[in-house]
C-alpha positions as a Python dict, from the first residue, in 0.01 Angstrom:
ca = {
    (1, 'M'): (0, 0, 0),
    (2, 'Y'): (122, 348, -83),
    (3, 'R'): (164, 570, 220),
    (4, 'R'): (59, 891, 51),
    (5, 'I'): (-55, 984, -300),
    (6, 'L'): (-43, 1345, -420),
    (7, 'V'): (-319, 1471, -651),
    (8, 'P'): (-280, 1826, -794),
    (9, 'L'): (-607, 2010, -866),
    (10, 'D'): (-690, 2352, -1005),
    (11, 'G'): (-1067, 2374, -965),
    (12, 'S'): (-1147, 2230, -1308),
    (13, 'A'): (-1327, 1910, -1400),
    (14, 'L'): (-1032, 1823, -1623),
    (15, 'A'): (-790, 1816, -1331),
    (16, 'E'): (-1038, 1628, -1110),
    (17, 'A'): (-1038, 1342, -1361),
    (18, 'A'): (-726, 1219, -1178),
    (19, 'I'): (-922, 1144, -860),
    (20, 'P'): (-1086, 815, -976),
    (21, 'Y'): (-743, 682, -1072),
    (22, 'A'): (-601, 774, -731),
    (23, 'L'): (-893, 591, -570),
    (24, 'R'): (-810, 272, -761),
    (25, 'L'): (-469, 259, -592),
    (26, 'P'): (-450, 145, -228),
    (27, 'S'): (-305, 420, -8),
    (28, 'E'): (-314, 532, 353),
    (29, 'R'): (-367, 898, 264),
    (30, 'V'): (-436, 1122, -32),
    (31, 'R'): (-298, 1474, -37),
    (32, 'L'): (-483, 1723, -257),
    (33, 'I'): (-291, 2032, -359),
    (34, 'M'): (-426, 2339, -534),
    (35, 'V'): (-169, 2590, -654),
    (36, 'K'): (-272, 2945, -726),
    (37, 'P'): (-25, 3098, -971),
    (38, 'T'): (141, 3424, -866),
    (39, 'P'): (326, 3685, -1073),
    (40, 'N'): (672, 3555, -1167),
    (41, 'G'): (598, 3236, -971),
    (42, 'E'): (670, 3405, -639),
    (43, 'R'): (578, 3200, -332),
    (44, 'A'): (317, 3323, -84),
    (45, 'A'): (164, 3201, 240),
    (46, 'E'): (-66, 2897, 225),
    (47, 'G'): (-426, 2996, 160),
    (48, 'T'): (-773, 2872, 254),
    (49, 'P'): (-908, 2565, 70),
    (50, 'S'): (-1150, 2658, -208),
    (51, 'T'): (-1497, 2513, -244),
    (52, 'A'): (-1373, 2284, -521),
    (53, 'L'): (-1093, 2152, -302),
    (54, 'V'): (-1329, 2095, -9),
    (55, 'L'): (-1575, 1908, -233),
    (56, 'A'): (-1300, 1690, -379),
    (57, 'A'): (-1174, 1609, -30),
    (58, 'G'): (-1526, 1521, 78),
    (59, 'A'): (-1567, 1279, -211),
    (60, 'L'): (-1243, 1103, -119),
    (61, 'T'): (-1341, 1089, 248),
    (62, 'T'): (-1675, 936, 155),
    (63, 'A'): (-1484, 672, -41),
    (64, 'G'): (-1298, 582, 277),
    (65, 'R'): (-971, 768, 224),
    (66, 'S'): (-789, 986, 473),
    (67, 'V'): (-738, 1322, 303),
    (68, 'E'): (-522, 1625, 360),
    (69, 'T'): (-546, 1948, 161),
    (70, 'V'): (-282, 2204, 71),
    (71, 'V'): (-332, 2544, -92),
    (72, 'A'): (-10, 2696, -224),
    (73, 'H'): (76, 3012, -412),
    (74, 'G'): (356, 3024, -666),
    (75, 'D'): (470, 2837, -974),
    (76, 'P'): (238, 2532, -1014),
    (77, 'A'): (504, 2281, -1116),
    (78, 'E'): (750, 2394, -849),
    (79, 'E'): (488, 2380, -574),
    (80, 'I'): (370, 2034, -682),
    (81, 'V'): (727, 1904, -681),
    (82, 'R'): (783, 2059, -338),
    (83, 'A'): (466, 1895, -203),
    (84, 'A'): (584, 1558, -334),
    (85, 'A'): (883, 1543, -100),
    (86, 'D'): (713, 1293, 133),
    (87, 'V'): (474, 1110, -99),
    (88, 'D'): (509, 783, -292),
    (89, 'L'): (327, 875, -611),
    (90, 'I'): (177, 1171, -797),
    (91, 'V'): (-147, 1125, -991),
    (92, 'M'): (-240, 1414, -1219),
    (93, 'T'): (-398, 1494, -1552),
    (94, 'S'): (-213, 1608, -1861),
    (95, 'R'): (-440, 1909, -1894),
    (96, 'G'): (-609, 2142, -1647),
    (97, 'L'): (-757, 2489, -1651),
    (98, 'G'): (-535, 2753, -1502),
    (99, 'A'): (-599, 3117, -1422),
    (100, 'G'): (-829, 3274, -1678),
    (101, 'G'): (-929, 2934, -1815),
    (102, 'R'): (-593, 2870, -1983),
    (103, 'L'): (-486, 2514, -2050),
    (104, 'V'): (-167, 2484, -1847),
    (105, 'F'): (-131, 2131, -1711),
    (106, 'G'): (30, 2002, -2028),
    (107, 'S'): (350, 2187, -1952),
    (108, 'V'): (303, 2150, -1577),
    (109, 'A'): (268, 1771, -1601),
    (110, 'D'): (579, 1753, -1817),
    (111, 'R'): (783, 1960, -1569),
    (112, 'V'): (655, 1760, -1273),
    (113, 'A'): (744, 1429, -1440),
    (114, 'R'): (1095, 1559, -1510),
    (115, 'H'): (1166, 1694, -1163),
    (116, 'A'): (947, 1524, -901),
    (117, 'P'): (1126, 1291, -656),
    (118, 'V'): (867, 1017, -716),
    (119, 'P'): (695, 863, -1022),
    (120, 'T'): (409, 1055, -1185),
    (121, 'L'): (94, 886, -1315),
    (122, 'I'): (-42, 1105, -1593),
    (123, 'V'): (-407, 1076, -1701),
    (124, 'R'): (-477, 1225, -2043),
    (125, 'T'): (-781, 1451, -2061),
    (126, 'G'): (-906, 1705, -2314),
    (127, 'D'): (-1037, 1620, -2661),
    (128, 'D'): (-897, 1264, -2655),
    (129, 'P'): (-918, 1140, -2295),
    (130, 'V'): (-792, 800, -2185),
    (131, 'D'): (-1028, 506, -2179),
    (132, 'P'): (-1183, 471, -1830),
    (133, 'T'): (-1134, 92, -1828),
    (134, 'P'): (-969, -16, -1498),
    (135, 'C'): (-613, -142, -1523),
    (136, 'A'): (-600, -501, -1647),
    (137, 'R'): (-235, -512, -1755),
    (138, 'I'): (82, -315, -1683),
    (139, 'V'): (301, -259, -1989),
    (140, 'V'): (672, -179, -1952),
    (141, 'P'): (866, -71, -2263),
    (142, 'L'): (1233, -174, -2245),
    (143, 'D'): (1537, -108, -2461),
    (144, 'G'): (1814, -314, -2305),
    (145, 'S'): (1942, -29, -2089),
    (146, 'E'): (1963, 4, -1713),
    (147, 'T'): (1788, 338, -1751),
    (148, 'A'): (1475, 186, -1903),
    (149, 'E'): (1476, -96, -1649),
    (150, 'R'): (1433, 156, -1365),
    (151, 'A'): (1064, 134, -1449),
    (152, 'L'): (1054, -233, -1345),
    (153, 'P'): (1061, -190, -963),
    (154, 'V'): (782, 70, -989),
    (155, 'A'): (579, -159, -1215),
    (156, 'S'): (643, -455, -983),
    (157, 'E'): (514, -268, -679),
    (158, 'L'): (206, -160, -870),
    (159, 'A'): (147, -514, -996),
    (160, 'L'): (158, -654, -642),
    (161, 'L'): (-75, -382, -513),
    (162, 'T'): (-333, -427, -790),
    (163, 'S'): (-287, -798, -872),
    (164, 'S'): (-213, -704, -1233),
    (165, 'P'): (16, -888, -1477),
    (166, 'I'): (315, -715, -1635),
    (167, 'H'): (383, -724, -2008),
    (168, 'C'): (739, -635, -2111),
    (169, 'I'): (780, -506, -2464),
    (170, 'A'): (1071, -399, -2684),
    (171, 'V'): (1074, -274, -3041),
    (172, 'A'): (1357, -360, -3279),
    (173, 'E'): (1437, -79, -3518),
    (174, 'V'): (1752, -21, -3719),
    (175, 'D'): (1855, 340, -3651),
    (176, 'G'): (1820, 578, -3941),
    (177, 'V'): (1676, 316, -4175),
    (178, 'N'): (1345, 367, -4351),
    (179, 'G'): (1186, 234, -4664),
    (180, 'S'): (1357, 479, -4899),
    (181, 'V'): (1704, 417, -4755),
    (182, 'T'): (1681, 39, -4729),
    (183, 'A'): (1694, -7, -5107),
    (184, 'A'): (2027, 177, -5123),
    (185, 'L'): (2196, -40, -4858),
    (186, 'P'): (2436, -318, -4959),
    (187, 'A'): (2274, -661, -4960),
    (188, 'G'): (2248, -809, -4612),
    (189, 'V'): (2337, -491, -4419),
    (190, 'Y'): (1980, -408, -4322),
    (191, 'D'): (1898, -771, -4239),
    (192, 'A'): (2207, -801, -4019),
    (193, 'G'): (2122, -481, -3834),
    (194, 'L'): (1764, -591, -3781),
    (195, 'E'): (1868, -935, -3657),
    (196, 'A'): (2105, -777, -3406),
    (197, 'A'): (1831, -543, -3284),
    (198, 'L'): (1587, -833, -3255),
    (199, 'S'): (1835, -1040, -3055),
    (200, 'L'): (1897, -754, -2814),
    (201, 'A'): (1525, -685, -2777),
    (202, 'E'): (1440, -1050, -2715),
    (203, 'A'): (1717, -1090, -2458),
    (204, 'C'): (1613, -786, -2255),
    (205, 'V'): (1239, -863, -2237),
    (206, 'R'): (1289, -1233, -2166),
    (207, 'A'): (1533, -1159, -1885),
    (208, 'A'): (1298, -901, -1736),
    (209, 'S'): (989, -1123, -1751),
    (210, 'S'): (1186, -1414, -1602),
    (211, 'R'): (1291, -1198, -1304),
    (212, 'L'): (933, -1083, -1255),
    (213, 'R'): (800, -1438, -1252),
    (214, 'S'): (1067, -1534, -1000),
    (215, 'A'): (927, -1257, -777),
    (216, 'G'): (579, -1408, -798),
    (217, 'I'): (442, -1167, -1060),
    (218, 'Q'): (257, -1291, -1365),
    (219, 'A'): (461, -1168, -1661),
    (220, 'S'): (475, -1196, -2038),
    (221, 'D'): (695, -1044, -2307),
    (222, 'E'): (677, -932, -2666),
    (223, 'V'): (916, -809, -2934),
    (224, 'R'): (793, -602, -3227),
    (225, 'R'): (978, -468, -3527),
    (226, 'G'): (934, -133, -3698),
    (227, 'P'): (909, 234, -3597),
    (228, 'V'): (927, 251, -3219),
    (229, 'R'): (649, 502, -3155),
    (230, 'S'): (387, 346, -3380),
    (231, 'E'): (469, -10, -3273),
    (232, 'L'): (441, 72, -2903),
    (233, 'I'): (102, 233, -2957),
    (234, 'A'): (-16, -58, -3174),
    (235, 'A'): (72, -304, -2895),
    (236, 'L'): (-147, -128, -2637),
    (237, 'R'): (-511, -203, -2564),
    (238, 'P'): (-786, -67, -2336),
    (239, 'G'): (-708, -151, -1975),
    (240, 'D'): (-333, -111, -2022),
    (241, 'L'): (-133, 109, -1787),
    (242, 'V'): (210, 195, -1926),
    (243, 'V'): (504, 230, -1686),
    (244, 'M'): (814, 374, -1851),
    (245, 'T'): (1113, 594, -1781),
    (246, 'T'): (1127, 947, -1915),
    (247, 'H'): (1440, 863, -2116),
    (248, 'G'): (1595, 549, -2259),
    (249, 'H'): (1952, 488, -2370),
    (250, 'G'): (1956, 147, -2532),
    (251, 'R'): (2029, 51, -2889),
    (252, 'A'): (1694, -108, -2972),
    (253, 'L'): (1483, 183, -2850),
    (254, 'R'): (1550, 543, -2750),
    (255, 'W'): (1306, 795, -2611),
    (256, 'T'): (1281, 1126, -2432),
    (257, 'V'): (986, 1319, -2299),
    (258, 'G'): (894, 1500, -2620),
    (259, 'T'): (951, 1204, -2853),
    (260, 'V'): (850, 844, -2781),
    (261, 'A'): (729, 899, -2425),
    (262, 'E'): (527, 1200, -2531),
    (263, 'R'): (376, 1002, -2817),
    (264, 'V'): (271, 731, -2573),
    (265, 'L'): (119, 996, -2346),
    (266, 'Q'): (-75, 1136, -2642),
    (267, 'R'): (-200, 808, -2787),
    (268, 'A'): (-203, 534, -2522),
    (269, 'P'): (-556, 411, -2442),
    (270, 'G'): (-485, 432, -2066),
    (271, 'P'): (-278, 639, -1824),
    (272, 'V'): (102, 647, -1830),
    (273, 'L'): (323, 623, -1522),
    (274, 'L'): (650, 806, -1583),
    (275, 'V'): (960, 725, -1382),
    (276, 'R'): (1242, 976, -1391),
    (277, 'A'): (1538, 824, -1573),
    (278, 'D'): (1781, 959, -1316),
    (279, 'L'): (1597, 827, -1012),
    (280, 'S'): (1774, 546, -831),
    (281, 'G'): (1632, 283, -600),
}
């Protein structure tokens, strides 16, 4: 069970869409934070909870959760990261309405995922919201690097808490090769590169799924070939929750927030749990 989950709100229905996902995760407490932006992001004394914050807290209390509320003034991302110092997980939406009705949580969620001391579960809202299907499978993209594998302990804990299986996936892609370039390559060069990428991908997902099964977690693995972003999205289905690091450094798959990870955030049918690539333990 998580000790404390942090849920950032801003008074909008879009931001409150994170609450049902927080409720699906067992935790001792839920901390709701509402940040009121100030000029130049200057900090100010904590304020009084708004009606929206009180109502959200009441709904969580009714559902049997212990709730604490925080009202902060300053830069939203900085205040959320500061409030996450003693929590286990952040659950927030990718979009929320800021001051004057501006959509600001896209950039806020990105900054929080990059800098928070704990993983961030991001729930896509807006014109193409995530499917509300409860989590049936946890999907972990891997690339053969230690960086990408930092998502595995987070996924394992979540799997044990929710009794969900883990599906490890890797995509083999020969760097810089596309249909127009392949024809110009010497015979066998592309095939050799693809075979090497496939071998690396298969080795990393099989090793990961074997370790998971040894820990008592139901696990499966899959290797796909082709463009990384489109193949990852094609492998996902409703009920999937993706757990991945913000950056990867392997040879079979590379991503950063803004490329592959951002694409998954934009297109995955379910929420995405981002683990900072530089977090250890």
